[in-house]
N, C-alpha and C positions, 0 to 999 in steps of 0.2 A: 504493500499499499504506499509505503514511504517513497519507494522508487517511482511508483506511478505518479505520486504527487509532484516529485521533482521534475519528472518528464513533462507533466502538464504546465508547470510553471515556466520551464524553459521554452516550451512551445508558445506559450502566451507572449513572452519576451520577444521571441523571434518574429511572431506575427506583428507585434507593434513595431519592430524595427523595419519590417518590410513595408508596412503601411506608411511609415514616415518617408522612406526612400521612394515609394511609389508616387509621392506628391511632386517630386522633382521635375519630371518631363512636362508637367502642366505649364511651367514657366516659359515654354518655348513659343507659345502663341504670341501674336503681335498684331498691330493695326498699322495700316497705311494712311498717311495723312501729310498735310502741309504744316510744319511747325514754324513758329514765329520767334524771331531773334532781334536783339538790340545790340548794335555795334558800338565799340569804343576803341580807344587807343590800345587797349589790352586785349581786344579780340571780341568774340561773340559771347553774349550772355542770353540765356533762355528767358524769354519775356514772361513776366508774371501776370500780365493781362493780355487780353486779345487786342488785335490791331484797331478794332473800332472803338476801343476805350483809350487807347494810347494817343496822345496828342503831342507828338515830338516837336522840339524846338528847331529853328533854322540850324542846319548844320548837322542834324542827326542822321544816323545810318540805320536802316531797318532791313532785316534779312528774312527770307522765306526759303525753307528747304523741304522738299518732298522726300519722304523716306519711310522706312518701317522701323518703329522703335517702341519700347515698352514704357519709357518714362523720360523725364528731363535729363536724368543722369546718363541715359543711354543714347538719346537722340543725336542724329548726325547734324553737324553744324553746316552752314553754308560754306562752300569750298573756296570762296574768294574773300579776301581781307576786307574789313569794313573801312574803305579809304575814301572819305568824303571829297578830299581835294581832287582826286583823280576821277571819281564818278561824276562829279558836278563841275569839272574844269571848263566845260563848254556852255554851262548855264550860269550867266552872271546874276548876281543878286538884283532884286527889283523891289522898289518900295511897295508896301501893302501886300507882300507875299513872303513865303519862306520856301527854302529848298530842302527837300528830304532825298538823301541818296538810298536807293533800293537795290539790294542784291537778291536776285530771283534764281534759285538753283533747283531745277526739276529732278535732281537726283541721278541715280545710275540705272542701268538696265535691270539690275537685280531688284530694284525697288519698284519698277514699273509694273502696272497691271497687265495681265495677259493680253497679248496682241497690241500693246502700245509701246512706242519708243519715246523716251524722254527728250524734250527739245534741249537745245544747247542752253547752258546757264548764261544769264545776261545780267547787266546792270542798267539802271535808268536814274535820272535825276528829275524828280517831280517838283514842279513849282506850283504851290498851292496856297490856299488862304491861310492867314496866320492861325486860325483855330481849327484847321483841318486835322483829321485823325490819320493814323498810319494807313487804315483801310481806305480812305478817300485818296490818299497819295498813291497807293497801289492801283486803285481803279483808274486813276488818270493816266497811267502808263502801261497797264497790262490787261486790258479788257480782251475777251469777256471773262469776268469772274463768275463763279457759281457757288451759291451758298445752299446749305441744308435748311430745313425748316426751323431748326434750333440755332441758326446763325453760325454754323460751323463752315469754315472756308473749305470748299470741296475742289475747286479748280482755279488755276491762275492762267490767263491767256488760253483758256480752253483745255488745258492739261491738268489732270487726265479727262478723257472724254466722258467717263462715267464712274460711279462709285463715290463713296464719301466716308473716310475713316473705317473702311471695312477690316474685319479681322482676317488675318492670313495665317497659313501654316508656317512652322518653323523648320521645314524640311529642305530648304534651300533649292526648291524646284522651279525657281523663276517667278514665284508668286510673292517674292519679297525676301528680305534677308533674315527673317525669323528672329529678330531681336526683341520684339515685344510690343508694348501698348502706347498709343499716342498720349502725350501729356501736355497740354498747352498748345493746341493748334490755334490757327487764326479764327477764333470765335469770340463772342462777346464774354464768355466766361474765360478764365485764365486757361482752362484745359478740359476739352471734351473727354480726354482720356485719363484725367487726373484720378477719378473715381475708379476706373477700370484698373488702373496701375498702382493703386494705393497699397496693395499687399505684395507688389512684385519687388524682388531684390534688385540691387544695382548691377549684378553680374550678368553676363550674356552667355555663359556656357550651358551645355545641356545637362551637366552633372548635378549632383545635390549641392546646394549652397552651404555656406558656413552655418547658417541657422539650422538647416536640416541636420548637419553633422553634430551640432550641439545637441539637438533633440534626440538623435540616435544614441549619443553618449549618455544622456541622462536616463534614457530607457534602460540601457545596459546596466548602469549603475544600480538602478532600482531593482532589476532582476537579480543582480549579484547579492545585493543586500537582502533580498527575500530568501535566497538560498542559504546564506550565512546564518540568518536568523532561525531558519528551520533546523539547521544543524546544531545550533546552540540549545534549542529546545529539546532536541533529542538527547543531547549530552546531559 
C-alpha cells in the first residue's frame, strides 16, 4: 500500500509538470498589424497612445511598421532612422503650419498576408495645421487609409488589401514571423493588442519561458517534500 501511495504521488507530480510544460507552445500565436512609433535622437519608442490622440509638435518624427508581434517588447521597429532634417529637407517651414516627418515601413515578406507583397518602405514630410494629430498627418501623405469599426488602423496606402490585426500561426509558413500579439497599433486606444498580450512573456522562443521553468521547479519541490514527509511518518 505504501509503495502504491508513493507511485500515485509521483504520478501526480509528473502530471503537474507536464501540464505546466504544455502551456509553453501557446505563446507562439501572434497578430499582424501596423504598430505606431515616436522618433527622437535616441531612436524609436513605442507610442503609448494611438496616432489619432497624439498631436506632435513641429519637427516631430512618427513611425509606422507593419509586422507580426506579441507585445511592445517584441514589436519590430521601423527600419529607417527618425531623421527629421533629412526627411523634411525639401519642405520648408511655413507660418500657420507644422511639419511632421513620417516613416512608413510595410515590413518584410515574412510579415505579409498570403498573396500580398509589401511595398517599399518610404518617408514623407507632412505639412499640416498646428493642432493636427499624427493620424491626420499620415492621411495627408499616405491615402488610402483603412480603419476597423473600433478605430484600429488596418491599412496604409492600401496595404494590406484586407485583414485587420488578425491572428496568425507561429509556424513560419509565410503567414507571419510567429512572434506574437499586437500591442499599441494605430488606434484610438494605446493598443488593440495590449489586452491580448497582457499575459505574454517578453521572449520569442518556442520553448518554456523562465516563468514556466520556475513553476516546474516549484512543483517538483512540492512533490519531493511530500515524499520526504511520508517517509518521516513511516519512521
